[in-house]
C-alpha positions as CSV (number, residue, x, y, z in Angstrom):
1,X,-19.4,-11.2,14.8
2,X,-19.3,-8.3,17.2
3,X,-22.7,-6.9,17.9
4,X,-21.3,-3.4,18.5
5,X,-18.0,-2.9,16.6
6,X,-15.2,-1.6,18.7
7,X,-15.3,2.2,18.9
8,X,-12.8,4.8,19.8
9,X,-12.6,8.4,19.0
10,X,-14.7,9.4,16.0
11,X,-15.0,5.9,14.4
12,X,-18.3,5.4,12.6
13,X,-19.8,2.5,10.7
14,X,-16.7,0.2,11.0
15,X,-14.3,2.9,9.6
16,X,-10.8,3.0,11.0
17,X,-10.0,5.3,13.8
18,X,-6.7,7.2,14.1
19,X,-5.0,8.5,17.3
20,X,-1.8,10.5,16.9
21,X,0.1,11.9,19.9
22,X,3.5,13.3,19.1
23,X,5.8,10.6,17.7
24,X,3.2,7.9,17.7
25,X,0.3,7.1,15.4
26,X,-2.3,4.5,16.2
27,X,-4.9,3.3,13.5
28,X,-7.6,1.0,14.6
29,X,-9.4,-1.1,11.9
30,X,-12.1,-3.5,13.2
31,X,-13.3,-6.6,11.3
32,X,-15.5,-9.3,12.7
33,X,-13.9,-10.5,16.0
34,X,-10.5,-9.2,15.2
35,X,-9.2,-5.7,15.4
36,X,-5.9,-4.6,13.8
37,X,-4.2,-1.7,15.6
38,X,-1.5,-0.3,13.3
39,X,1.1,1.6,15.4
40,X,3.9,3.7,13.9
41,X,6.6,5.9,15.5
42,X,8.3,5.3,18.8
43,X,6.6,3.7,21.9
44,X,8.4,5.1,24.8
45,X,7.9,6.8,28.2
46,X,5.9,9.6,26.5
47,X,3.8,7.6,24.1
48,X,3.6,4.2,25.9
49,X,0.9,5.2,28.4
50,X,-1.2,6.7,25.5
51,X,-0.9,3.4,23.6
52,X,-1.8,1.4,26.8
53,X,-4.9,3.6,27.3
54,X,-6.0,3.1,23.7
55,X,-5.5,-0.7,23.8
56,X,-7.1,-1.2,27.2
57,X,-10.1,1.0,26.3
58,X,-10.6,-1.0,23.1
59,X,-10.3,-4.4,24.8
60,X,-12.3,-3.6,27.9
61,X,-15.4,-2.8,25.6
62,X,-15.6,-6.3,24.1
63,X,-15.3,-9.9,25.2
64,X,-13.5,-12.5,23.2
65,X,-11.8,-9.9,21.0
66,X,-8.6,-10.7,19.1
67,X,-6.4,-7.7,18.8
68,X,-3.4,-7.7,16.4
69,X,-1.0,-4.9,17.1
70,X,0.9,-4.2,13.9
71,X,4.3,-3.0,14.8
72,X,5.6,-2.8,11.2
73,X,6.2,0.9,11.5
74,X,7.6,1.1,15.1
75,X,11.3,1.7,15.2
76,X,11.7,1.8,19.0
77,X,10.1,0.5,22.2
78,X,11.1,0.9,25.8
79,X,9.8,-0.5,29.1
80,X,6.8,1.8,28.9
81,X,5.8,0.3,25.6
82,X,6.4,-3.2,26.9
83,X,4.2,-2.4,29.9
84,X,1.4,-1.3,27.6
85,X,1.6,-4.6,25.7
86,X,1.7,-6.7,28.9
87,X,-1.3,-4.7,30.3
88,X,-3.3,-5.2,27.1
89,X,-2.4,-8.9,26.9
90,X,-3.6,-9.5,30.5
91,X,-6.8,-7.7,29.9
92,X,-7.5,-9.4,26.5
93,X,-6.8,-12.8,28.2
94,X,-9.1,-12.0,31.1
95,X,-11.9,-11.1,28.7
96,X,-11.5,-14.3,26.7
97,X,-9.6,-12.7,23.8
98,X,-6.1,-12.5,22.7
99,X,-3.4,-10.0,21.8
100,X,-0.8,-10.7,19.2
101,X,2.0,-8.6,17.6
102,X,2.8,-8.5,13.9
103,X,5.7,-7.3,11.9
104,X,8.0,-6.0,14.6
105,X,11.3,-4.4,13.3
106,X,14.5,-6.2,14.0
107,X,15.3,-3.8,16.8
108,X,11.8,-4.2,18.4
109,X,11.9,-8.0,17.9
110,X,15.2,-8.1,19.8
111,X,13.7,-6.2,22.7
112,X,10.8,-8.7,22.8
113,X,13.2,-11.6,22.7
114,X,15.5,-10.2,25.4
115,X,12.6,-9.5,27.8
116,X,10.8,-12.8,27.0
117,X,7.6,-11.0,25.9
118,X,7.8,-13.0,22.7
119,X,7.2,-16.2,24.7
120,X,4.1,-14.7,26.3
121,X,2.5,-12.8,23.4
122,X,2.2,-14.4,19.9
123,X,4.5,-12.6,17.5
124,X,4.4,-13.0,13.7
125,X,7.0,-11.6,11.3
126,X,6.1,-10.1,7.9
127,X,5.5,-12.7,5.2
């Protein structure tokens, strides 16, 4: 169990936090040693750096944290989004944790496969 649950924005008492720049929505839901980050919208040159900042801030605050990035509502990702995921993966690994992706759309899954990121970061499809 995390002594101090991950915090970001105005999150209090384990309640989810939302972060919504234009065309991107991030919802962080902590539970025990795992945090689910639900992302929706497009992860591109405009929103990718914001996602990277949110993920890295969350991961940097805690050791041994498992972060699941739910991409079920992401329709597009470009190299900026991929860079955000690689950065978060490296930081999570360095801090004894892990980063995984869940439910990527067919289009996002194809980008992950073409770039080989699916062989670096664990990816699970919708059940």
